[in-house]
FIMAR-737616 format. One line per 4 residues: their letters; for each residue z, y, x of N, C-alpha, C, O. Coordinates in steps of 0.2 Angstrom, whole numbers, padded with zeros to 4 digits. Layout:
residues N
A) Z:Y:X:Z:Y:X:Z:Y:X:Z:Y:X  ...
END
This chain:
residues 86
MVTI) -0128:-0084:0059:-0129:-0078:0055:-0123:-0077:0051:-0120:-0081:0048  -0119:-0070:0052:-0114:-0068:0049:-0115:-0064:0042:-0118:-0058:0042  -0113:-0066:0038:-0113:-0062:0031:-0107:-0059:0028:-0102:-0062:0027  -0108:-0052:0028:-0101:-0048:0025:-0103:-0047:0019:-0108:-0045:0016
AAII) -0097:-0048:0015:-0097:-0048:0007:-0097:-0040:0005:-0101:-0038:0002  -0092:-0037:0007:-0092:-0029:0006:-0090:-0025:0011:-0086:-0027:0015  -0093:-0019:0011:-0093:-0014:0017:-0091:-0008:0014:-0094:-0007:0009  -0086:-0005:0017:-0084:0002:0015:-0087:0007:0019:-0086:0007:0025
YEPG) -0091:0011:0016:-0095:0014:0020:-0094:0022:0022:-0096:0025:0027  -0090:0025:0018:-0087:0032:0018:-0080:0031:0017:-0077:0026:0016  -0076:0037:0019:-0070:0039:0019:-0068:0040:0012:-0072:0043:0008  -0062:0037:0009:-0060:0038:0003:-0064:0033:-0003:-0064:0034:-0009
SSIK) -0069:0029:-0001:-0072:0025:-0005:-0067:0020:-0008:-0069:0017:-0014  -0062:0018:-0006:-0057:0013:-0009:-0055:0016:-0015:-0052:0012:-0019  -0056:0023:-0017:-0053:0025:-0023:-0059:0021:-0029:-0057:0019:-0034  -0065:0021:-0027:-0070:0018:-0031:-0070:0011:-0032:-0072:0009:-0038
NKTG) -0067:0007:-0026:-0067:0001:-0026:-0060:-0002:-0026:-0057:-0001:-0021  -0058:-0005:-0030:-0051:-0008:-0030:-0050:-0013:-0025:-0053:-0019:-0026  -0047:-0012:-0020:-0046:-0015:-0013:-0040:-0020:-0013:-0040:-0024:-0009  -0037:-0019:-0018:-0030:-0024:-0017:-0031:-0031:-0018:-0026:-0035:-0018
TWRT) -0036:-0034:-0019:-0038:-0041:-0020:-0038:-0043:-0011:-0040:-0049:-0010  -0037:-0039:-0007:-0039:-0041:0001:-0033:-0043:0003:-0034:-0047:0007  -0027:-0042:0000:-0020:-0044:0003:-0020:-0051:0004:-0022:-0055:0000  -0015:-0051:0010:-0012:-0057:0011:-0003:-0056:0009:0000:-0061:0006
FRPI) -0001:-0051:0011:0005:-0049:0010:0006:-0043:0005:0001:-0039:0005  0011:-0043:0001:0013:-0038:-0005:0019:-0034:-0003:0024:-0037:-0003  0018:-0027:-0001:0024:-0024:0000:0028:-0024:-0007:0025:-0025:-0012  0035:-0022:-0007:0040:-0024:-0012:0044:-0018:-0011:0049:-0018:-0007
LDTN) 0043:-0012:-0014:0048:-0006:-0014:0054:-0007:-0017:0054:-0007:-0023  0061:-0006:-0014:0066:-0006:-0017:0069:0001:-0019:0073:0004:-0015  0068:0004:-0025:0070:0010:-0026:0077:0012:-0026:0078:0018:-0026  0081:0008:-0026:0088:0007:-0024:0089:0010:-0018:0094:0014:-0017
KCVK) 0087:0008:-0013:0086:0008:-0005:0083:0014:-0004:0086:0018:0000  0078:0016:-0006:0073:0022:-0005:0078:0029:-0003:0083:0030:-0006  0076:0031:0001:0080:0038:0002:0075:0045:0002:0076:0050:0005  0068:0043:-0001:0063:0047:-0003:0061:0051:0003:0060:0057:0002
CENC) 0061:0049:0010:0058:0051:0016:0051:0053:0015:0048:0057:0018  0047:0050:0011:0040:0051:0011:0036:0047:0017:0030:0048:0017  0039:0044:0020:0035:0041:0026:0030:0036:0023:0025:0035:0026  0033:0032:0018:0028:0026:0015:0022:0031:0013:0016:0029:0015
YIFC) 0022:0036:0009:0017:0040:0006:0014:0042:0011:0008:0042:0011  0016:0045:0016:0012:0050:0021:0009:0045:0026:0003:0048:0028  0010:0039:0028:0008:0034:0033:0002:0030:0028:-0002:0027:0031  0003:0029:0022:-0001:0024:0019:-0009:0025:0020:-0011:0030:0016
PEGA) -0012:0022:0024:-0020:0024:0024:-0025:0024:0018:-0030:0027:0018  -0023:0021:0013:-0025:0020:0007:-0024:0024:0001:-0028:0024:-0005  -0018:0028:0003:-0015:0032:-0004:-0014:0029:-0009:-0014:0031:-0015  -0011:0022:-0008:-0009:0018:-0013:-0002:0019:-0015:0000:0016:-0021
IQED) 0002:0023:-0011:0009:0026:-0013:0008:0032:-0016:0005:0036:-0013  0011:0033:-0022:0011:0039:-0026:0018:0041:-0027:0022:0036:-0027  0020:0047:-0028:0026:0049:-0031:0026:0050:-0038:0021:0053:-0040  0030:0049:-0042:0031:0050:-0049:0034:0056:-0050:0036:0060:-0046
ENGN) 0034:0059:-0057:0037:0065:-0059:0045:0065:-0058:0047:0071:-0059  0048:0060:-0057:0055:0060:-0054:0056:0060:-0047:0062:0061:-0045  0051:0059:-0043:0052:0060:-0036:0052:0052:-0033:0053:0051:-0027  0051:0048:-0037:0051:0041:-0035:0044:0039:-0033:0039:0042:-0034
FKID) 0044:0034:-0029:0038:0032:-0026:0036:0025:-0028:0040:0021:-0027  0030:0024:-0030:0027:0018:-0033:0021:0015:-0029:0017:0020:-0028  0019:0010:-0028:0014:0006:-0025:0009:0004:-0030:0010:0001:-0035  0003:0007:-0029:-0003:0005:-0034:-0007:-0001:-0031:-0011:-0001:-0027
YDYC) -0005:-0007:-0034:-0007:-0013:-0031:-0014:-0013:-0032:-0017:-0017:-0028  -0018:-0010:-0036:-0025:-0011:-0036:-0028:-0009:-0030:-0034:-0011:-0029  -0025:-0005:-0026:-0028:-0001:-0020:-0024:-0003:-0014:-0027:-0002:-0008  -0018:-0006:-0015:-0015:-0008:-0008:-0018:-0013:-0004:-0020:-0018:-0008
KGCL) -0019:-0013:0002:-0023:-0020:0005:-0018:-0023:0009:-0021:-0027:0013  -0012:-0022:0008:-0007:-0026:0012:-0005:-0025:0020:-0002:-0029:0024  -0008:-0019:0022:-0006:-0018:0029:0001:-0018:0031:0003:-0020:0037  0005:-0016:0027:0012:-0016:0028:0015:-0009:0033:0020:-0009:0037
ICMN) 0009:-0005:0033:0012:0000:0038:0018:0004:0034:0022:0006:0037  0018:0005:0028:0023:0007:0024:0030:0004:0026:0035:0008:0028  0030:-0003:0026:0036:-0006:0027:0038:-0005:0036:0043:-0004:0038  0033:-0004:0039:0036:-0002:0047:0038:0005:0047:0042:0006:0052
ECPV) 0036:0009:0044:0037:0016:0044:0044:0018:0040:0047:0023:0042  0047:0013:0036:0053:0015:0031:0059:0014:0036:0061:0009:0038  0062:0020:0037:0069:0021:0041:0073:0017:0038:0077:0014:0042  0074:0015:0032:0080:0011:0029:0078:0004:0026:0082:0001:0022
NAIT) 0073:0002:0028:0071:-0005:0026:0071:-0007:0018:0074:-0012:0015  0068:-0002:0015:0067:-0001:0007:0062:-0005:0006:0060:-0005:0000  0057:-0007:0011:0052:-0011:0007:0051:-0016:0013:0050:-0015:0019  0050:-0022:0008:0050:-0029:0010:0043:-0032:0009:0039:-0029:0007
KVRE) 0042:-0038:0011:0035:-0041:0010:0036:-0048:0007:0041:-0052:0009  0032:-0049:0003:0031:-0057:0001:0023:-0058:0001:0019:-0054:0000  0023:-0065:0001:0016:-0068:0002:0012:-0067:-0005:0015:-0068:-0010  0005:-0064:-0004:0003:-0063:-0011:0001:-0070:-0015:-0001:-0075:-0011
EK) 0002:-0070:-0021:0000:-0077:-0025:-0006:-0075:-0028:-0006:-0070:-0032  -0012:-0079:-0027:-0018:-0077:-0030:-0019:-0082:-0036:-0024:-0082:-0040
END
């Protein structure tokens, strides 16, 4: 018998459920390397990357699942990964 602890049933439900604890890797954004192309923001499936009032991007780790799509889409390698420490 397989038991599933948490199931997300509808789109956008990660906003209601902080899903950041599922991560194995944490993306780290180097704002000095960032060219503000918005790829990380556009491709993040969880909407965990937001733009601040100065046009800089920040990762909300409460919602980031660590899929690293942002890292793969960054054209200047401004996003790296580290193993999540729990």
